[in-house]
Wavefront OBJ file of the C-alpha trace (Angstrom):
o trace
v -161.654 43.764 124.465
v -161.434 47.738 123.637
v -158.495 47.927 126.108
v -156.467 45.944 124.114
v -157.818 46.980 120.867
v -157.178 50.744 120.893
v -153.404 50.456 121.471
v -152.891 47.798 118.968
v -154.475 50.173 116.294
v -152.617 52.933 117.483
v -149.418 51.169 116.873
v -150.188 49.597 113.961
v -150.689 53.551 112.436
v -147.611 54.591 113.942
v -145.939 51.702 111.978
v -147.404 53.209 108.762
v -146.718 56.842 109.209
v -142.627 56.032 110.387
v -142.803 53.620 107.401
v -143.916 56.467 105.212
v -141.414 58.486 106.529
v -138.600 55.995 106.112
v -139.621 55.473 102.606
v -139.187 59.229 101.691
v -136.628 59.311 103.222
v -135.042 56.380 101.022
v -135.881 58.083 97.900
v -132.955 59.702 96.380
v -132.801 62.154 93.922
v -131.828 59.318 91.326
v -135.336 57.650 92.101
v -137.110 61.014 91.903
v -135.390 61.678 88.523
v -136.722 57.845 87.544
v -139.997 58.204 88.356
v -140.178 61.571 86.923
v -138.750 60.217 83.895
v -141.122 57.213 83.265
v -143.811 59.636 83.482
v -145.390 61.650 80.371
v -144.234 64.645 81.561
v -147.203 67.579 79.979
v -147.375 71.488 80.584
v -150.749 72.081 78.760
v -149.912 76.168 78.740
v -147.456 78.355 77.856
v -147.236 81.302 76.514
v -143.799 80.966 75.076
v -144.645 82.169 71.179
v -145.066 85.778 72.017
v -141.608 85.505 72.466
v -140.957 84.351 69.121
v -142.632 87.679 67.698
v -141.190 90.091 70.069
v -137.741 89.866 68.429
v -134.824 87.821 68.079
v -135.673 85.212 70.442
v -134.318 81.747 69.940
v -135.654 78.791 71.790
v -132.817 76.773 70.507
v -130.964 78.611 73.529
v -130.790 78.476 76.870
v -131.979 81.668 78.786
v -132.245 82.914 82.098
v -135.509 82.480 83.881
v -135.856 86.748 84.265
v -135.981 86.520 80.387
v -138.259 83.426 79.509
v -139.003 80.146 81.340
v -139.588 77.997 78.543
v -136.814 77.074 75.911
v -136.219 74.067 74.250
v -132.449 73.098 76.294
v -134.398 73.505 79.728
v -137.294 71.426 78.459
v -134.896 68.636 78.344
v -133.563 69.302 81.644
v -137.308 69.217 83.028
v -137.414 65.779 81.304
v -140.890 67.479 79.618
v -142.661 64.973 76.957
v -144.761 67.539 75.640
v -145.652 71.412 75.757
v -148.556 73.156 74.757
v -147.514 76.490 73.300
v -150.381 78.983 72.951
v -150.449 81.461 70.692
v -152.049 83.937 72.954
v -153.945 87.198 71.804
v -155.386 89.938 73.501
v -158.696 91.046 73.259
v -159.738 94.558 71.702
v -162.838 96.089 70.097
v -164.780 93.708 67.802
v -164.193 95.396 64.759
v -162.719 93.697 61.257
v -158.844 95.788 62.024
v -158.546 94.321 65.274
v -160.248 90.621 64.251
v -157.749 90.849 61.261
v -155.068 91.827 63.772
v -155.844 89.252 66.225
v -155.832 86.670 63.144
v -152.721 87.989 61.620
v -150.765 87.505 65.205
v -151.938 84.507 65.600
v -150.396 83.095 62.460
v -147.269 84.734 62.762
v -146.548 82.971 66.010
v -147.495 79.521 64.688
v -145.555 80.468 61.305
v -142.126 81.177 64.168
v -143.057 78.224 66.041
v -143.190 76.053 63.045
v -140.017 77.287 61.752
v -138.289 76.801 64.944
v -139.195 73.573 65.475
v -138.055 72.769 62.166
v -134.378 74.141 62.550
v -134.063 72.036 66.004
v -135.515 68.944 64.393
v -133.091 66.893 66.303
v -134.535 67.666 69.476
v -137.987 68.652 68.907
v -141.221 67.479 66.553
v -144.793 69.226 66.202
v -147.194 66.943 67.879
v -151.150 66.937 66.490
v -152.158 63.772 68.484
v -151.928 62.083 71.668
v -149.740 59.071 70.085
v -147.770 61.442 68.667
v -146.554 62.921 71.643
v -145.606 59.053 72.946
v -143.893 58.637 69.323
v -141.743 61.416 69.726
v -141.106 60.987 73.275
v -139.787 57.294 72.270
v -137.499 59.320 69.831
v -135.687 60.818 72.808
v -137.343 64.338 71.520
v -139.765 67.150 72.958
v -143.338 67.037 71.850
v -144.704 70.660 70.878
v -147.961 70.665 70.798
v -150.397 74.225 69.823
v -153.086 75.689 71.343
v -154.723 79.271 70.814
v -155.442 81.403 74.325
v -158.487 83.697 73.299
v -160.919 82.347 70.278
v -160.845 86.261 69.120
v -159.204 85.213 66.143
v -161.718 83.585 64.887
v -164.053 86.661 64.258
v -167.004 85.303 63.794
v -165.921 82.836 60.748
v -166.229 79.416 61.880
v -164.090 77.978 58.794
v -161.184 79.492 60.906
v -161.669 76.545 63.217
v -160.695 73.982 60.903
v -158.190 76.753 59.363
v -156.430 76.377 62.319
v -156.817 72.660 63.043
v -155.472 71.637 59.507
v -152.355 73.571 61.006
v -151.626 71.576 63.796
v -153.775 73.554 66.297
v -155.413 71.210 69.055
v -157.085 73.179 71.378
v -158.691 76.977 72.059
v -159.115 78.440 75.030
v -162.460 79.839 74.068
v -162.039 83.408 75.497
v -159.414 85.448 77.667
v -159.922 87.999 80.222
v -162.533 89.689 78.588
v -165.739 88.662 76.784
v -165.156 88.306 72.650
v -167.707 86.686 70.150
v -167.467 83.161 71.449
v -168.704 83.689 75.204
v -168.468 85.382 78.589
v -165.044 85.881 80.288
v -164.735 84.979 84.343
v -162.804 88.591 84.560
v -164.960 91.131 81.836
v -165.052 94.538 84.068
v -167.882 95.157 82.222
v -169.647 91.825 83.296
v -172.005 89.072 81.080
v -172.883 89.614 77.432
v -174.500 86.468 76.901
v -175.126 85.136 80.282
v -172.839 81.933 78.594
v -172.285 81.039 75.077
v -173.366 83.187 72.213
v -174.842 81.364 69.542
v -171.518 81.370 67.569
v -169.832 79.842 70.834
v -172.038 77.067 70.322
v -171.226 76.622 66.605
v -167.601 77.016 68.121
v -167.734 73.992 70.151
v -169.483 71.771 68.276
v -167.548 72.285 65.332
v -164.322 71.641 67.535
v -165.846 68.458 68.506
v -166.450 67.448 65.190
v -162.639 67.871 64.163
v -161.479 66.504 67.237
v -160.050 69.900 68.853
v -159.589 69.972 72.354
v -161.714 72.755 74.163
v -160.230 74.567 77.017
v -162.476 76.247 79.654
v -160.222 78.278 81.393
v -160.615 82.410 81.667
v -164.275 81.487 80.835
v -167.561 82.534 83.118
v -169.063 79.984 85.214
v -172.357 80.461 83.570
v -169.619 79.648 80.028
v -168.384 77.069 81.429
v -172.047 74.976 82.420
v -172.785 75.866 78.435
v -169.871 74.313 77.532
v -170.336 71.011 79.855
v -173.554 70.570 77.968
v -173.324 71.200 74.529
v -169.736 69.327 74.555
v -170.046 65.672 73.282
v -166.149 65.212 74.189
v -164.869 65.928 77.586
v -162.945 69.504 77.826
v -160.186 70.426 79.319
v -159.087 73.876 81.659
v -155.690 73.868 80.453
v -154.381 76.431 83.076
v -157.173 77.101 86.107
v -156.757 76.296 90.003
v -158.964 75.398 93.069
v -161.373 78.516 94.049
v -161.984 77.083 97.206
v -157.895 77.411 97.668
v -157.915 80.795 96.459
v -160.937 83.124 95.473
v -160.165 83.812 92.251
v -162.822 84.189 89.359
v -160.160 82.571 87.202
v -160.433 79.190 89.097
v -162.851 76.654 89.218
v -165.303 76.110 92.168
v -165.815 72.644 93.959
v -168.819 72.091 92.112
v -167.364 73.128 88.269
v -164.483 70.680 89.489
v -167.077 67.923 89.872
v -169.022 68.683 86.848
v -165.655 68.264 84.809
v -164.750 65.010 86.241
v -168.529 64.074 85.733
v -167.578 64.940 81.832
v -164.687 63.281 82.057
v -162.232 66.323 81.717
v -159.517 67.513 83.930
v -158.285 70.794 85.166
v -154.631 71.321 84.672
v -153.695 73.671 88.130
v -151.813 76.644 86.626
v -148.894 77.635 89.158
v -149.134 81.634 88.797
v -148.682 83.036 92.212
v -152.431 84.676 92.182
v -154.411 81.656 91.702
v -152.380 79.639 94.201
v -152.781 82.090 97.263
v -154.675 84.954 97.324
v -152.292 87.802 96.377
v -151.227 90.599 98.827
v -153.187 93.556 97.537
v -150.981 95.553 100.025
v -147.772 95.372 98.590
v -145.913 97.572 96.450
v -145.755 94.983 93.370
v -149.566 94.357 93.088
v -150.469 98.076 93.411
v -147.985 98.824 90.300
v -148.993 95.575 88.862
v -152.715 97.257 88.890
v -152.005 100.716 87.718
v -149.986 98.943 84.524
v -153.230 96.858 84.164
v -155.435 100.151 83.945
v -153.443 101.415 81.923
v -153.156 98.822 79.523
v -157.097 98.305 79.496
v -156.882 95.082 81.239
v -153.861 93.777 78.898
v -156.289 94.794 76.221
v -153.297 95.977 73.634
v -154.155 98.413 71.125
v -151.027 97.102 69.044
v -147.897 95.277 69.043
v -145.874 98.192 70.465
v -148.050 98.817 73.078
v -148.030 94.848 73.810
v -144.081 95.050 74.286
v -144.104 97.940 75.864
v -146.225 96.471 78.304
v -144.448 93.393 79.238
v -140.934 95.609 79.364
v -143.059 97.713 82.228
v -143.865 94.739 83.997
v -140.688 92.777 84.014
v -139.550 96.011 85.632
v -141.560 96.624 88.407
v -140.878 92.556 89.035
v -137.231 93.465 89.331
v -137.696 96.617 91.464
v -140.715 95.064 93.562
v -140.391 91.321 93.415
v -143.438 89.737 94.160
v -144.058 86.759 96.882
v -144.755 83.554 95.436
v -146.014 80.551 96.855
v -144.070 77.558 96.961
v -144.305 74.103 94.967
v -146.405 72.809 98.005
v -148.923 75.417 98.222
v -149.438 74.403 94.227
v -149.461 70.784 95.061
v -151.996 71.670 98.096
v -154.375 72.094 94.974
v -153.233 68.790 92.907
v -154.660 67.175 96.583
v -157.774 68.952 96.943
v -159.006 68.138 93.021
v -158.002 64.154 94.007
v -159.865 64.245 97.496
v -163.158 66.243 95.757
v -162.598 64.483 92.527
v -160.091 61.513 92.053
v -157.163 60.839 91.062
v -158.094 61.098 87.251
v -159.142 64.595 86.486
v -155.660 66.739 87.077
v -152.723 67.613 85.753
v -150.582 70.346 85.095
v -150.644 73.991 83.053
v -147.637 76.319 84.253
v -149.056 79.546 82.641
v -144.914 80.075 82.256
v -143.912 83.091 80.110
v -147.518 84.343 80.617
v -147.177 84.781 84.528
v -146.779 81.438 85.830
v -143.869 80.523 88.543
v -142.888 79.719 91.958
v -140.671 80.609 94.299
v -139.106 76.945 94.316
v -140.337 76.218 90.509
v -138.687 79.027 88.040
v -139.159 77.543 85.205
v -139.252 73.932 82.956
v -136.149 72.451 84.305
v -137.218 72.730 88.126
v -140.401 70.591 87.269
v -138.767 67.568 89.016
v -139.003 69.275 92.004
v -142.804 69.025 91.320
v -142.324 65.384 91.428
v -140.632 65.030 94.079
v -143.150 66.748 96.433
v -145.505 64.681 94.882
v -143.269 61.606 96.084
v -143.035 63.186 99.327
v -147.069 63.407 99.770
v -147.164 59.653 98.942
v -148.513 59.466 95.432
v -147.821 56.689 93.882
v -145.401 56.096 90.807
v -148.674 55.559 88.690
v -150.868 58.071 90.390
v -147.751 60.900 89.398
v -147.953 59.462 85.846
v -151.777 59.874 85.912
v -150.828 64.004 87.302
v -147.973 64.467 85.021
v -149.668 63.660 81.406
v -151.683 60.594 81.661
v -154.590 62.188 82.646
v -154.504 64.880 79.741
v -153.661 61.982 77.414
v -156.702 60.011 78.103
v -159.024 63.192 77.178
v -156.836 64.022 74.258
v -157.541 60.409 73.205
v -161.272 60.578 73.855
v -161.672 63.851 72.044
v -159.712 61.980 68.856
v -162.399 59.295 68.781
v -165.388 61.359 69.278
v -164.210 63.038 66.262
v -163.536 59.474 64.520
v -167.146 58.324 65.091
v -168.619 61.574 63.320
v -165.720 61.190 60.745
v -167.672 57.348 60.244
l 1 2 3 4 5 6 7 8 9 10 11 12 13 14 15 16 17 18 19 20 21 22 23 24 25 26 27 28 29 30 31 32 33 34 35 36 37 38 39 40 41 42 43 44 45 46 47 48 49 50 51 52 53 54 55 56 57 58 59 60 61 62 63 64 65 66 67 68 69 70 71 72 73 74 75 76 77 78 79 80 81 82 83 84 85 86 87 88 89 90 91 92 93 94 95 96 97 98 99 100 101 102 103 104 105 106 107 108 109 110 111 112 113 114 115 116 117 118 119 120 121 122 123 124 125 126 127 128 129 130 131 132 133 134 135 136 137 138 139 140 141 142 143 144 145 146 147 148 149 150 151 152 153 154 155 156 157 158 159 160 161 162 163 164 165 166 167 168 169 170 171 172 173 174 175 176 177 178 179 180 181 182 183 184 185 186 187 188 189 190 191 192 193 194 195 196 197 198 199 200 201 202 203 204 205 206 207 208 209 210 211 212 213 214 215 216 217 218 219 220 221 222 223 224 225 226 227 228 229 230 231 232 233 234 235 236 237 238 239 240 241 242 243 244 245 246 247 248 249 250 251 252 253 254 255 256 257 258 259 260 261 262 263 264 265 266 267 268 269 270 271 272 273 274 275 276 277 278 279 280 281 282 283 284 285 286 287 288 289 290 291 292 293 294 295 296 297 298 299 300 301 302 303 304 305 306 307 308 309 310 311 312 313 314 315 316 317 318 319 320 321 322 323 324 325 326 327 328 329 330 331 332 333 334 335 336 337 338 339 340 341 342 343 344 345 346 347 348 349 350 351 352 353 354 355 356 357 358 359 360 361 362 363 364 365 366 367 368 369 370 371 372 373 374 375 376 377 378 379 380 381 382 383 384 385 386 387 388 389 390 391 392 393 394 395 396 397 398 399 400 401 402 403 404 405 406 407 408 409 410
């Protein structure tokens, strides 16, 4: 019996393998386009609003990838249904003048984004809820959603959470590269300050739950992460983080964190920034020059707008003179595969970090997003699974956050 059974099993596996390869070989570019189009494609993190306060950047014009990664024409080329524009402010000494500067900068970016969307209302619209994203997409427009990266602009004023919510902000990344009044960062060179969330941070998480604002755990320390999960009554997201087991960076999530996030009902949005996908080559000239720049600008904690603009110009110059090594889409999708095997298909998505360092050798801007879909198809993901990865999982979390807030209001 064994001599008959084993060859039959091998023949069966061979047939399946050949069928899968043939199936992909028959998947035409048009078929890829259809699969991509039918998914709700959502990028949960870009830093594009910084461009709007750096000069006369026009989102309605198509730019080259060396200038930016995101604009309205390329969002349409990439068939993107929704994108989160993060209002990023760097961390500074926690004194009144710096609080005020961060608050004013966040509002300038918000005002500029709203004005740009208003000027281009035929192709884009602001979305403040999960259903808005779907409605706007059905109108053949791109939904522009708002987030805050780094809770520093809140200062220590809990009322500002609702103030930003009322202006359309739907998530807050609690901190950035350094500790703030809310929590410890995963990358603060001084180490932990609270060993998790501060007392104010606990208030912030609870207030975000109450309002229906998504808590974003990207950038925060491991202890802060677990504090958030213990306090939050709604699922949370990591808007742009990857897998620490595949790339040992403190910004990435460990296996235990990914499993805990899944138990919370949340989702990790894989970040396609090179150093979060594969370990950086610390011997390269690009790495050494960027490290010198990071030290020069106090771990990207700028003293003022002029310093921030100068740092970005110098970084662009370094990348031009010493091009960085960039990983591939295939290596980024390895992170998606890993999360699917570890926590299931319902807990992974994509947050590019475009215009904040994100980009791959073969995915340089949002217009290249269909190439990621092609890689997912190549690996055997179904249309339903691809739809979950691109936006379905995030929309589920968004609805759960809204549902919790609605129950609180009732």
